[in-house]
C-alpha positions in Angstrom: -7.7 -37.2 -7.5 -8.8 -38.6 -4.2 -6.0 -41.3 -4.2 -2.9 -40.4 -2.2 -0.9 -40.5 -5.4 -3.2 -37.9 -7.0 -3.1 -35.6 -4.1 -0.6 -32.8 -4.1 0.5 -32.1 -0.6 1.6 -28.6 -1.6 -2.0 -27.6 -2.0 -2.9 -28.7 1.7 0.3 -26.9 2.8 -0.6 -23.7 1.0 -4.0 -23.8 2.7 -2.3 -23.2 6.0 -1.3 -19.8 4.6 -4.9 -18.9 3.6 -7.6 -16.8 5.3 -8.9 -19.6 7.4 -9.0 -19.9 11.3 -6.4 -22.8 11.2 -3.8 -20.7 9.4 -0.7 -20.9 11.6 2.1 -21.2 9.1 2.1 -17.5 8.8 3.8 -17.2 12.2 7.5 -17.8 11.7 7.9 -20.0 14.8 5.3 -22.5 13.4 6.8 -22.7 9.8 9.3 -25.5 10.8 6.6 -27.7 12.3 4.4 -27.2 9.2 7.3 -28.3 7.0 7.6 -31.5 9.0 3.8 -32.2 9.0 3.4 -31.8 5.2 6.9 -32.7 4.0 7.0 -29.6 2.0 9.6 -26.8 1.8 8.4 -23.6 3.3 7.3 -20.5 1.4 10.7 -18.7 1.8 11.9 -15.3 0.4 14.9 -13.2 0.9 14.9 -10.9 4.0 15.0 -7.5 2.4 16.7 -5.8 5.3 19.1 -8.7 6.1 22.2 -6.9 4.6 21.5 -3.8 6.7 21.3 -5.9 9.9 24.6 -7.7 9.0 26.3 -4.4 8.3 25.2 -2.9 11.6 26.1 -5.8 13.8 29.6 -6.3 12.2 32.7 -4.7 13.5 32.2 -2.1 16.3 28.5 -2.3 15.5 25.4 -0.5 16.5 22.3 -2.0 18.2 19.4 -3.0 15.9 15.7 -2.7 16.6 13.2 -4.0 14.2 9.7 -2.6 14.4 6.6 -3.2 12.3 3.2 -4.6 12.6 2.5 -8.4 12.9 3.5 -10.2 9.9 6.0 -7.9 8.6 8.9 -10.5 9.0 10.6 -9.2 12.2 11.1 -12.7 13.6 12.0 -14.0 10.0 14.8 -11.4 9.7 16.3 -12.5 13.1 16.2 -16.2 12.3 17.8 -15.7 8.8 20.6 -13.5 10.6 21.3 -16.2 13.1 21.1 -19.0 10.4 23.8 -17.2 8.5 26.0 -16.2 11.4 25.3 -18.2 14.4 23.6 -21.4 13.2 24.5 -23.4 16.4 22.4 -20.8 18.5 19.1 -21.6 16.5 18.7 -24.8 18.6 18.2 -22.9 21.8 16.5 -19.8 20.3 14.7 -17.7 21.6 15.9 -19.1 25.0 13.8 -19.7 28.1 14.1 -16.2 29.4 13.1 -14.7 26.0 16.7 -13.4 25.7 19.3 -15.3 23.7 22.8 -14.7 24.7 25.5 -15.2 22.1 29.4 -14.7 22.7 31.0 -12.7 19.8 34.5 -13.1 18.7 35.2 -9.5 19.8 34.4 -10.5 23.5 31.1 -8.7 23.5 27.8 -10.4 24.0 25.0 -10.3 21.4 21.6 -10.4 23.1 18.8 -11.3 20.9 15.1 -10.6 21.9 12.7 -12.2 19.5 9.7 -10.3 20.8 9.8 -7.6 23.5 6.1 -8.5 24.5 7.0 -12.0 25.4 9.3 -11.1 28.2 7.9 -10.9 31.5 7.8 -7.6 33.4 10.4 -8.7 35.9 12.7 -9.8 33.1 12.1 -6.7 31.2 13.2 -4.7 34.3 16.3 -6.8 34.7 17.3 -6.2 31.1 16.4 -2.5 31.1 19.6 -1.0 32.4 21.8 -3.0 30.1 19.6 -2.3 27.0 19.3 1.4 27.7 23.1 1.7 28.3 23.8 -0.1 25.0 21.5 2.3 23.2 23.0 5.4 24.9 26.5 4.1 24.1 27.3 3.7 27.8 27.3 -0.1 27.8 29.9 -1.4 25.4 29.9 -5.0 26.6 26.5 -5.9 24.9 25.1 -5.5 21.6 21.3 -6.0 21.0 19.2 -7.3 18.2 15.5 -6.8 19.2 12.0 -7.1 17.5 9.2 -5.1 18.8 6.2 -3.3 17.4 6.2 0.5 17.7 3.7 0.5 20.8 5.6 -2.2 22.6 8.9 -0.3 22.3 7.6 2.9 23.5 5.6 1.4 26.4 8.8 -0.4 27.5 10.6 2.9 28.2 7.6 4.7 29.3 7.0 2.1 32.1 10.6 2.5 33.0 10.1 6.2 33.6 7.2 5.5 35.8 9.2 3.1 38.0 11.5 6.1 38.8 15.0 6.0 40.1 18.2 7.8 39.2 18.0 6.5 35.6 14.4 7.7 35.1 15.6 10.9 33.2 17.7 8.8 30.8 14.8 6.5 30.1 12.7 9.6 29.5 15.1 11.1 27.0 15.1 7.6 25.2 11.4 7.5 25.0 11.3 10.9 23.5 14.1 10.2 21.0 12.6 6.9 19.8 9.1 8.6 19.5 10.6 11.3 17.3 12.5 8.8 15.2 9.4 6.8 14.6 7.3 9.9 13.9 9.9 11.2 11.3 10.8 7.8 10.0 14.5 8.3 10.9 16.6 5.2 11.4 19.5 6.8 13.1 20.2 9.5 15.7 23.4 11.2 16.6 22.8 10.6 20.3 22.2 6.9 20.1 24.1 3.7 19.1 21.0 2.4 17.1 19.6 1.5 13.8 15.9 1.5 13.9 14.4 -0.3 11.1 10.7 -0.1 10.6 9.6 -3.0 8.4 6.2 -1.4 7.8 7.4 1.7 6.2 9.1 0.7 3.0 7.0 -0.2 -0.1 8.9 -2.4 -2.6 7.5 -4.1 -5.6 10.6 -6.4 -5.4 9.2 -7.7 -2.1 5.7 -8.3 -3.6 7.1 -10.0 -6.5 9.2 -12.2 -4.3 6.2 -13.3 -2.3 4.3 -14.2 -5.5 7.2 -16.0 -6.9 7.8 -18.0 -3.8 4.3 -19.4 -4.1 3.9 -19.7 -7.8 7.4 -21.2 -8.5 7.4 -23.6 -5.6 9.2 -26.7 -6.8 6.4 -29.0 -5.4 4.0 -27.8 -8.1 5.6 -30.4 -10.2 5.6 -34.0 -9.0 2.0 -34.8 -7.8 0.3 -32.5 -10.3 2.4 -34.2 -13.2 -0.1 -36.7 -15.0 -3.1 -35.6 -13.0 -6.2 -35.6 -15.3 -6.9 -32.1 -14.1 -3.9 -30.7 -16.1 -5.5 -31.6 -19.4 -8.8 -31.7 -21.0 -11.6 -29.2 -21.8 -12.3 -28.3 -18.2 -9.0 -27.4 -16.6 -8.1 -27.7 -12.9 -9.2 -24.4 -11.3 -6.2 -24.4 -9.0 -3.7 -24.9 -11.9 -5.7 -22.3 -13.9 -5.6 -19.7 -11.4 -2.0 -20.1 -10.8 -1.3 -19.7 -14.5 -3.2 -16.4 -14.6 -0.7 -14.9 -12.1 2.3 -16.2 -14.3 4.0 -14.8 -17.5 2.4 -16.1 -20.8 4.1 -16.0 -24.1 7.0 -14.0 -22.5 4.5 -11.4 -21.5 4.0 -10.5 -17.8 0.6 -11.3 -16.2 -1.6 -8.2 -16.3 -3.6 -9.6 -13.4 -0.4 -9.7 -11.2 0.7 -6.2 -12.5 -2.7 -4.7 -11.5 -2.6 -6.3 -8.1 0.8 -4.9 -7.5 -0.2 -1.4 -8.7 -3.3 -1.5 -6.3 -1.1 -2.5 -3.3 1.3 0.3 -4.2 -1.5 2.7 -4.3 -2.7 1.5 -0.9 0.8 1.9 0.4 0.7 5.5 -0.7 -2.5 5.9 1.3 -0.9 4.4 4.5 -2.5 1.1 4.1 0.4 -1.1 4.7 0.1 -4.8 3.8 2.4 -7.1 5.9 4.2 -9.9 4.3 1.8 -12.3 6.1 -1.2 -10.7 4.3 0.5 -10.9 0.9 0.9 -14.6 1.3 -2.8 -14.8 2.2 -3.7 -12.9 -0.9 -1.9 -14.9 -3.4 -3.0 -18.3 -1.7 -6.6 -17.1 -1.7 -6.5 -16.1 -5.4 -5.3 -19.6 -6.3 -7.3 -21.7 -3.9 -10.4 -19.5 -3.1 -13.8 -21.3 -3.4 -17.1 -19.6 -2.7 -19.4 -22.7 -2.9 -19.1 -23.3 0.9 -18.3 -20.4 3.2 -17.2 -22.8 5.9 -14.6 -24.3 3.6 -13.3 -21.4 1.4 -10.4 -23.0 0.0 -9.9 -25.8 -2.5 -8.2 -29.0 -2.1 -7.4 -31.5 -5.0 -10.6 -33.4 -4.5 -12.9 -30.2 -4.4 -11.0 -28.8 -7.5 -11.8 -31.9 -9.5 -15.5 -31.6 -8.6 -15.7 -28.0 -9.5 -14.1 -28.7 -13.0 -16.2 -31.7 -13.6 -19.5 -29.7 -12.9 -18.1 -26.6 -14.9 -18.6 -24.5 -11.7 -15.9 -21.9 -12.3 -18.1 -19.2 -10.9 -17.2 -20.6 -7.5 -13.3 -20.4 -8.1 -13.2 -17.0 -9.9 -9.8 -15.6 -8.9 -10.8 -12.1 -9.5 -13.5 -12.4 -7.0 -11.1 -14.2 -4.6 -8.6 -11.3 -4.9 -11.5 -9.3 -3.2 -12.1 -12.0 -0.6 -15.6 -12.8 -1.9 -15.2 -16.4 -1.1 -15.1 -15.6 2.6 -17.7 -14.6 5.1 -17.9 -10.9 5.9 -16.1 -11.3 9.4 -13.4 -13.4 8.0 -12.8 -11.0 5.0 -12.7 -7.9 7.4 -10.1 -9.7 9.6 -7.7 -9.7 6.6 -6.7 -6.2 5.7 -5.5 -7.0 2.3 -9.0 -7.8 1.2 -10.2 -4.5 2.6 -7.9 -2.6 0.3 -9.5 -4.0 -2.8 -13.0 -3.6 -1.2 -12.2 0.1 -0.6 -11.4 0.5 -4.3 -15.0 -0.7 -5.1 -13.9 -3.0 -7.8 -17.1 -4.5 -9.3 -19.4 -2.1 -7.8 -18.3 1.1 -9.6 -19.9 1.5 -12.8 -18.5 2.9 -16.0 -20.7 3.7 -19.1 -18.1 2.7 -21.7 -16.9 -0.6 -20.0 -20.5 -1.6 -19.0 -21.7 -1.1 -22.5 -18.8 -3.1 -23.8 -19.7 -6.0 -21.5 -23.4 -6.0 -22.3 -23.4 -5.0 -26.0 -19.9 -6.1 -27.0 -19.2 -2.5 -28.4 -16.8 -1.1 -28.9 -15.5 -4.3 -30.4 -11.8 -3.3 -30.0 -12.2 -3.0 -26.4 -14.4 -6.2 -26.1 -11.8 -8.1 -28.0 -9.0 -6.8 -25.9 -10.6 -8.2 -22.8 -12.4 -11.4 -24.0 -9.8 -12.7 -26.4 -7.8 -13.5 -23.2 -8.4 -16.6 -21.1 -12.1 -17.7 -21.8 -13.0 -19.8 -18.8 -13.7 -16.9 -16.5 -14.9 -14.7 -19.4 -17.2 -15.9 -22.2 -18.0 -19.3 -20.6 -19.2 -17.7 -17.4 -20.8 -14.5 -18.8 -22.3 -15.4 -22.2 -25.0 -17.7 -20.7 -26.0 -15.0 -18.1 -26.1 -12.4 -20.9 -28.2 -14.5 -23.0 -30.8 -15.2 -20.3 -30.9 -11.4 -19.3 -31.2 -10.0 -22.8 -33.8 -12.8 -23.7 -36.1 -11.7 -21.0 -37.4 -15.1 -20.2 -35.5 -15.8 -16.9 -37.4 -13.6 -14.7 -36.0 -12.1 -11.5 -33.5 -15.0 -11.1 -31.9 -14.2 -14.6 -31.7 -10.5 -13.6 -30.0 -11.3 -10.2 -27.5 -13.7 -11.8 -26.7 -11.2 -14.6 -26.0 -8.4 -12.0 -23.7 -10.7 -10.1 -22.0 -11.8 -13.3 -21.6 -8.2 -14.4 -19.9 -7.4 -11.1 -17.5 -10.3 -11.6 -16.7 -9.1 -15.2 -16.0 -5.6 -14.0 -13.5 -7.0 -11.6 -12.0 -9.1 -14.4 -11.9 -6.0 -16.7 -10.1 -4.1 -13.9 -7.4 -6.7 -13.5 -6.9 -7.5 -17.3 -7.6 -4.4 -19.2 -4.3 -2.5 -20.0 -4.2 1.0 -18.9 -5.2 3.5 -21.6 -3.7 6.8 -20.5 -4.8 8.5 -23.6 -8.4 7.2 -23.6 -9.5 8.2 -20.2 -13.0 6.5 -20.2 -11.3 3.2 -21.1 -8.8 3.1 -18.3 -9.4 0.2 -15.8 -9.0 2.7 -13.0 -12.4 4.1 -14.0 -13.9 0.9 -12.5 -12.5 2.0 -8.9 -13.2 5.0 -6.8 -9.7 6.2 -7.8 -10.4 7.2 -11.4 -7.0 8.8 -11.5 -5.2 5.9 -9.8 -3.2 5.2 -13.0 -2.1 8.8 -13.2 -1.1 8.9 -9.6 1.2 5.8 -10.1 2.7 7.4 -13.2 3.5 10.5 -11.2 5.1 8.5 -8.6 7.3 6.7 -11.1 8.3 10.0 -12.6 9.2 11.4 -9.2 11.1 8.3 -8.2 13.1 8.5 -11.5 14.0 12.1 -11.0 12.1 12.9 -14.2 12.6 16.4 -15.8 10.1 19.2 -15.3 8.6 18.6 -18.7 7.4 15.1 -17.6 5.8 16.3 -14.3 4.5 19.6 -15.6 1.2 18.4 -17.0 0.4 17.0 -13.5 1.3 20.3 -12.1 -1.0 22.3 -14.4 -4.0 20.0 -13.4 -3.2 20.3 -9.9 -2.9 24.1 -9.9 -6.2 24.3 -11.9 -7.9 22.1 -9.3 -6.5 24.2 -6.5 -7.6 27.4 -8.0 -11.2 26.1 -8.5 -11.4 24.5 -5.0 -10.0 27.7 -3.3 -12.0 30.4 -5.1 -15.2 28.4 -5.9 -15.0 29.6 -9.5 -14.6 27.4 -12.6 -11.2 28.9 -13.3 -9.1 27.8 -16.2 -5.9 29.3 -14.9 -3.2 26.7 -14.6 -0.2 28.9 -14.8 -0.8 30.8 -11.4 -1.6 29.5 -8.0 -4.1 31.8 -6.3 -4.0 31.2 -2.5 -7.4 32.9 -1.9 -9.5 33.0 1.2 -12.2 34.9 2.8 -12.4 38.2 5.1 -14.5 38.0 8.2 -16.7 35.4 9.4 -18.7 33.5 6.7 -20.2 30.0 6.0 -18.8 30.1 2.5 -15.9 27.6 2.4 -14.4 29.3 -0.8 -13.1 32.8 -1.0 -12.3 35.3 -3.6 -9.9 37.5 -1.8 -6.2 37.1 -1.9 -3.7 38.9 0.4 -0.5 37.7 -1.4 0.3 37.8 -5.1 -0.3 34.8 -7.2 2.5 32.2 -7.3 3.7 31.7 -10.8 4.0 28.1 -11.9 7.4 28.3 -13.5 9.2 31.5 -12.3 12.9 31.3 -11.6 13.3 34.6 -9.9 10.3 34.7 -7.8 8.1 32.2 -5.8 7.0 29.3 -8.0 5.0 26.1 -7.8 7.1 22.9 -7.2 5.9 19.2 -7.5 8.3 16.9 -5.7 8.7 13.6 -3.8 8.6 14.1 0.1 11.6 12.4 1.5 9.5 11.2 4.6 6.2 10.1 3.2 7.7 9.2 -0.1 4.5 10.7 -1.7 4.2 13.5 -4.1 4.0 16.9 -2.6 2.9 20.3 -4.1 4.3 23.4 -2.5 5.7 26.9 -3.1 9.4 26.9 -4.0 11.6 29.8 -3.0 14.6 30.9 -5.3 18.0 29.9 -4.0 19.1 33.5 -3.9 16.4 34.2 -1.2 18.0 31.9 1.3 16.8 28.6 2.8 13.2 29.5 3.8 11.1 26.6 4.8 7.8 26.4 2.9 4.7 24.2 3.8 3.8 21.5 1.3 0.5 19.9 0.4 0.8 16.1 1.0 -0.7 14.4 -2.0 -2.3 11.4 -0.8 -4.1 9.4 -3.4 -7.5 10.5 -2.2 -6.4 14.2 -2.2 -4.8 13.9 -5.6 -8.1 12.1 -6.9 -10.1 15.3 -5.4 -7.9 17.8 -7.1 -7.9 16.0 -10.5 -11.7 15.5 -10.4 -12.2 19.3 -9.6 -9.8 20.2 -12.2 -12.0 18.2 -14.7 -15.2 19.8 -13.7 -16.4 18.3 -10.4 -17.8 20.6 -7.8 -15.3 20.9 -4.9 -17.7 20.9 -1.9 -19.8 18.1 -3.2 -17.0 15.6 -3.6 -15.2 15.6 -0.3 -15.6 18.2 2.6 -12.6 16.7 4.3 -10.3 17.3 1.4 -11.7 20.8 0.8 -10.9 21.7 4.4 -7.3 20.3 4.1 -6.6 22.4 1.1 -8.0 25.5 2.9 -5.7 24.8 5.8 -2.7 24.5 3.4 -3.6 27.9 1.8 -3.7 29.5 5.2 -0.2 28.2 6.4 1.2 29.0 2.9 0.0 32.6 3.0 1.4 33.0 6.4 4.8 31.7 5.4 4.9 34.0 2.3 3.8 37.1 4.4 6.4 36.2 7.0 9.2 36.4 4.3 8.4 40.0 3.8 8.0 41.0 7.5 11.2 43.1 7.3 9.8 45.2 4.4 9.0 48.8 5.0 5.5 49.3 6.4 2.9 50.5 3.9 -0.8 50.0 3.1 -2.3 46.5 3.1 -3.1 45.3 -0.3 -5.9 42.8 -1.2 -6.9 41.4 -4.4 -10.4 40.8 -5.3 -10.6 37.8 -7.7 -13.0 37.4 -10.7 -13.0 35.4 -13.9 -12.2 36.8 -17.3 -13.9 35.9 -20.5 -11.7 32.9 -21.0 -11.9 31.6 -17.4 -8.7 33.2 -16.4 -8.4 34.7 -12.8 -8.3 38.3 -12.7 -7.4 40.5 -9.7 -8.4 44.0 -8.7 -6.0 45.4 -6.2 -7.4 47.5 -3.3 -5.2 49.3 -0.7 -6.4 49.4 2.9 
């Protein structure tokens, strides 16, 4: 494989997208140079917001600002727009002054700023009046297409306010309006001629799949790899093998890839956004990762041949590579995508059923389900370690190697075992800190699909039971009524068995009820108290169900002690109860005054919550 004819230049090109210090192809401005250096077509996907940009800049048009974190594709979107509409302008983009000026057919000027941070302070000041006027609809001679992260954008107008002058008030209003738009994730405002597109805020499985497909289906996989000895024989090329594990087999989608996508979606719901740049790093590291030498953590063709010849697939394990285990700690921490999988605890979280299956091969159905799949990273790696460990003759070295092998097999089990929603102990999410991660994703799917109440009601029941147990400190079984209980007076007890409002019925149509819905801003599940339409449009607070809070409530509903699991979650629930109680009481503020009624809560024989009313 060392000869030029046996070396696939695509492998070297992909390495520039990997988690190494020399990775510069991830910056859009360097992609063209990398193409020329390697003679390889770049990893390119559709720009998901390109149609929106084209729609806004056509006709009368509104200004467009693209925000997001580094690597979200802001520059890529601008280049694609210019490529489609003003290809001649690409040769002079971004312009010496950082502002590219293009004459439009309608007589106006399109002013394109690739990166607001690249413009000098004096140039920013010179551009300020025109830019602000365009956003406010006062300057109709220019239209802007601008890329800037949130902090840069707000600092631009904040600095303008500090400069002072007659326009300072207008700049202050712009700053406040943009701040509110970013906070509430609104793309438009009636007072501005603007479409503000935050590329960090939209989860899309289509985008994730497009990134994977762009790497896995790159045309240059064929060619140099054709006829290579590593594509045949008993010991497969680890690069080709790792790639195949992410691709469909026998018309069935890759479970590995599906579980990666699910994990990224769960992270997005937990406000852990992964930029496109990091998605590229992830898929490249899975395919090329090599833990043999931390100074050279990626395979090339020659190294792949050596690993295959020595049967050293432990160094190229793609399930470890997904966690960044082939990297030094500092390099792994520098790539947030690996932190997501590390936070999940994959490999380190134990599970009695799955651990017993790995060690004892029982239950056999579960063992076969996992190990009947690709054997190179399964039985070939783990069976020798298991034999040495169970034989007891290998000493401390055998124990250490077995533990590492067991961690790797747990990771493989997480990525390859199908979800078992009806067999809770066998679900792969039990191998993470989010035991109910699969349920959270099913709830998201149900709410995204506007599922009927019958579909979401089982989730509502468990959440209500978890809330009742967390708020009262009692092992209540009640999942039909939400008791917003608390304490009276000063106490160190975080739970309370006193309610100052009636219980909220889970399904009432004539009174307050419990509602599980999708929040339009966070796009997460939210639990709240619904008010009948006949009562008007009273605004009620909602409990934002981030994955961690959902996990807390589900575990408490299933028997975990509230305070021992997460004090932060417990305090968040207490705060929600307080604001919900205040909102409910305010709805009855116009009622005739009468004695205050409190309800002392206790448990009945079947675990149901009982209330004894006391008038004060």
